[in-house]
C-alpha positions in Angstrom: 0.0 0.0 0.0 3.0 2.3 0.2 2.8 3.3 -3.4 -1.0 3.7 -3.5 -2.2 7.4 -3.5 -5.4 6.9 -1.6 -6.4 10.6 -1.8 -6.4 10.4 -5.6 -8.7 7.4 -5.9 -12.3 7.8 -7.3 -15.0 8.0 -4.7 -16.5 4.7 -5.8 -13.3 2.8 -4.8 -13.1 1.0 -1.5 -9.6 0.5 0.0 -8.9 -2.5 2.3 -5.7 -2.2 4.3 -4.3 -3.3 7.6 -3.9 -6.8 9.0 -4.7 -9.6 9.5 -6.5 -10.3 6.3 -7.7 -13.9 5.7 -7.2 -13.7 1.9 -4.2 -11.3 2.0 -4.4 -9.0 -1.0 -7.7 -10.7 -2.0 -9.4 -9.8 1.2 -13.1 -9.2 0.8 -13.5 -11.4 -2.2 -16.6 -13.6 -2.4 -19.0 -15.0 -5.0 -20.6 -11.6 -5.6 -17.5 -10.5 -7.7 -17.4 -11.5 -11.4 -14.1 -9.8 -12.6 -10.8 -9.3 -10.9 -8.0 -7.0 -12.0 -4.4 -7.5 -10.9 -2.4 -4.2 -11.1 1.3 -3.7 -10.3 2.2 -7.3 -9.6 5.8 -8.6 -9.5 7.3 -11.9 -10.5 7.2 -15.0 -8.5 10.1 -16.0 -6.2 13.2 -17.2 -8.1 12.3 -15.6 -11.5 15.6 -14.7 -13.3 16.3 -11.0 -13.8 13.0 -10.0 -12.3 12.0 -6.9 -10.4 11.3 -7.5 -6.7 10.6 -11.2 -7.2 9.1 -13.0 -4.2 6.0 -15.0 -3.3 4.4 -13.4 -0.3 7.5 -13.6 1.9 10.9 -13.7 0.3 12.6 -14.8 3.5 10.2 -17.7 4.1 8.8 -18.9 0.8 11.2 -19.9 -2.0 9.0 -22.0 -4.3 5.2 -22.7 -4.6 3.5 -25.2 -6.9 -0.2 -25.4 -7.7 -1.3 -28.6 -9.4 2.4 -29.4 -10.1 3.1 -26.1 -11.8 5.2 -23.3 -10.2 3.1 -20.2 -9.4 3.5 -16.9 -7.7 1.0 -14.5 -6.2 -0.7 -14.0 -9.6 -1.4 -17.7 -9.9 -2.5 -18.2 -6.4 -4.8 -15.2 -6.4 -6.2 -16.2 -9.7 -7.0 -19.6 -8.4 -8.8 -18.0 -5.4 -10.8 -15.8 -7.7 -11.8 -18.8 -9.8 -12.9 -20.7 -6.7 -15.4 -17.9 -6.1 -16.5 -17.9 -9.7 -14.7 -14.7 -10.8 -12.4 -14.4 -13.7 -9.2 -12.4 -14.1 -9.6 -9.9 -17.0 -6.5 -7.7 -16.5 -3.0 -8.3 -15.3 -0.5 -5.4 -15.1 2.9 -6.5 -14.0 6.6 -6.0 -14.3 8.2 -9.5 -14.6 11.5 -9.4 -16.4 14.2 -6.8 -16.8 16.7 -7.0 -19.6 19.8 -9.2 -19.1 22.0 -6.2 -20.0 20.6 -3.9 -17.3 23.2 -4.6 -14.7 26.3 -4.3 -16.9 24.9 -1.3 -18.6 24.2 0.4 -15.3 27.6 -0.5 -13.9 29.6 0.6 -17.0 27.4 3.7 -17.5 27.9 4.9 -13.9 31.6 4.3 -14.2 31.8 6.3 -17.5 29.7 9.1 -16.1 31.7 9.3 -12.9 35.0 9.4 -14.7 33.8 11.9 -17.3 32.8 14.1 -14.3 36.3 13.8 -12.9 37.9 14.7 -16.3 35.5 17.7 -16.7 36.2 19.0 -13.2 40.0 18.7 -13.8 39.8 20.5 -17.1 37.6 23.2 -15.5 40.1 23.8 -12.7 43.3 23.8 -14.7 42.3 24.2 -18.3 41.5 21.6 -21.0 45.1 21.2 -22.4 46.8 20.7 -19.0 43.9 18.6 -17.6 43.8 16.1 -20.5 47.7 15.9 -20.5 47.5 15.0 -16.8 45.1 12.1 -17.5 47.3 10.9 -20.4 50.4 11.0 -18.1 48.4 9.0 -15.5 47.6 6.2 -17.9 51.2 6.2 -19.1 52.3 5.9 -15.4 50.0 3.0 -14.9 51.2 1.2 -18.1 54.9 1.6 -17.2 54.7 1.3 -13.4 56.0 -2.3 -13.3 59.2 -1.2 -15.1 59.8 1.9 -13.0 58.7 0.7 -9.6 61.6 0.4 -7.0 61.1 -3.3 -6.3 62.6 -4.6 -3.0 64.8 -7.7 -3.3 66.1 -10.2 -0.7 68.7 -7.7 0.4 65.9 -5.5 1.8 65.3 -5.8 5.5 61.6 -6.1 5.1 58.9 -6.5 2.4 57.7 -2.9 2.5 54.3 -1.3 2.1 53.5 -2.8 -1.3 52.2 -6.3 -0.7 51.5 -7.1 -4.4 52.3 -10.4 -5.9 55.2 -8.9 -8.0 56.7 -7.4 -4.9 56.4 -10.6 -2.9 58.0 -12.7 -5.6 60.7 -10.2 -6.1 61.4 -10.1 -2.4 61.7 -13.8 -2.2 63.5 -14.6 -5.5 65.2 -11.4 -6.5 64.6 -8.8 -9.2 65.0 -10.1 -12.7 62.9 -10.4 -15.9 62.3 -14.0 -15.0 60.8 -13.2 -11.6 58.6 -10.5 -13.0 57.3 -12.9 -15.6 56.7 -15.5 -12.9 54.7 -12.9 -10.9 52.7 -12.0 -14.1 51.9 -15.7 -14.5 50.7 -16.0 -10.9 48.4 -13.0 -11.3 47.0 -14.4 -14.6 46.2 -17.7 -13.0 44.4 -16.0 -10.1 42.6 -13.3 -12.1 41.5 -15.1 -15.3 39.0 -17.4 -13.6 37.7 -14.4 -11.7 37.2 -12.5 -15.0 35.5 -15.4 -16.6 33.1 -16.0 -13.6 32.3 -12.3 -13.3 31.6 -11.9 -17.1 29.3 -15.0 -17.0 27.3 -13.6 -14.1 27.1 -10.1 -15.7 25.9 -11.3 -19.1 23.8 -14.2 -18.0 23.0 -14.3 -14.3 21.3 -17.7 -14.4 19.4 -18.7 -11.3 19.8 -15.2 -9.7 16.5 -13.8 -8.3 16.0 -10.2 -9.0 16.4 -9.2 -5.4 20.0 -10.5 -5.5 21.0 -8.4 -8.5 22.0 -5.3 -6.5 24.0 -7.5 -4.2 25.7 -9.3 -7.1 26.5 -5.9 -8.7 28.2 -4.8 -5.4 30.2 -8.0 -5.2 31.3 -7.7 -8.8 32.3 -4.1 -8.3 34.3 -5.1 -5.2 36.0 -7.9 -7.1 36.8 -5.6 -10.0 38.4 -3.1 -7.7 40.6 -5.7 -6.1 41.4 -7.4 -9.4 42.5 -4.0 -10.9 44.8 -3.3 -8.0 46.3 -6.8 -8.0 47.0 -6.6 -11.7 48.6 -3.1 -11.4 50.6 -4.2 -8.3 49.1 -1.5 -6.2 48.3 -3.4 -3.1 48.6 -1.3 0.0 46.6 -1.3 3.2 44.9 2.0 2.3 43.8 0.8 -1.2 42.4 -2.4 0.3 40.8 -0.4 3.2 38.9 1.8 0.8 37.5 -1.2 -1.1 36.5 -3.0 2.1 35.0 0.2 3.7 32.9 0.8 0.6 31.8 -2.8 0.3 30.7 -3.1 3.9 29.0 0.3 3.7 27.0 -1.0 0.7 26.0 -4.1 2.6 24.9 -2.0 5.6 27.1 -3.9 8.0 29.8 -1.2 8.6 28.7 -0.2 12.1 29.1 -3.8 13.3 32.5 -4.7 11.8 34.4 -1.5 11.0 36.5 -1.8 14.1 37.6 -5.4 13.3 38.5 -4.3 9.7 40.6 -1.3 10.6 42.4 -3.2 13.4 43.2 -6.0 11.0 44.6 -3.5 8.5 46.7 -1.8 11.2 48.1 -5.1 12.4 49.0 -6.2 8.8 52.5 -4.6 9.1 53.4 -6.3 12.3 
């Protein structure tokens, strides 16, 4: 009833609200009704790529069958209407969203956010200088592995960069062979992640619609970590930013933020 504008209904309409209701959203139905309209219905629980899919209670009911066929609230309420001799003449619902909605939204938001950063930079320092700064940044990322001061076995400690390349270099020394070994380890770790993430983005099979935002958050978190692992930019601060954002998106930050930050502070000891 939260999206029903009661004050804008016609005077002939009666609104039934509150609880308990014996027939739920079909409360008041009896054999004096001949026609039933279903307006604003969602998909049944477990429907792929659906909007707000559930059947009565998403935390309790996972699957319902009627005469051996899976049904949701539409099917159950239609059966109740049929029991009283009524027929369903209109169903207005939003069942399925496009499979590309999640990747389009994720990529679109990233592009818009980065375009905003570029625009603000150019506005602050001028287009020529601002665009050159971004070009230099990409060049820095591309050549960072060749220019980074890797610490070898002679160093007294690993340092603040805990990347795979730094770890391999610290253990086996700095050489083209060790850097290629580190590249192979990163590839072995990240390629399965990339394949799995791409599969869930393009074809989230078996994912109820209510889990799509959660999946998008997990993929964004995984993408952030994968990018920093590949670029060998693994510091406590970079990981802390990712974990802080992830936990904030989950709504669990007040319960665990202390454990997270203490763990990060102890990582160097």
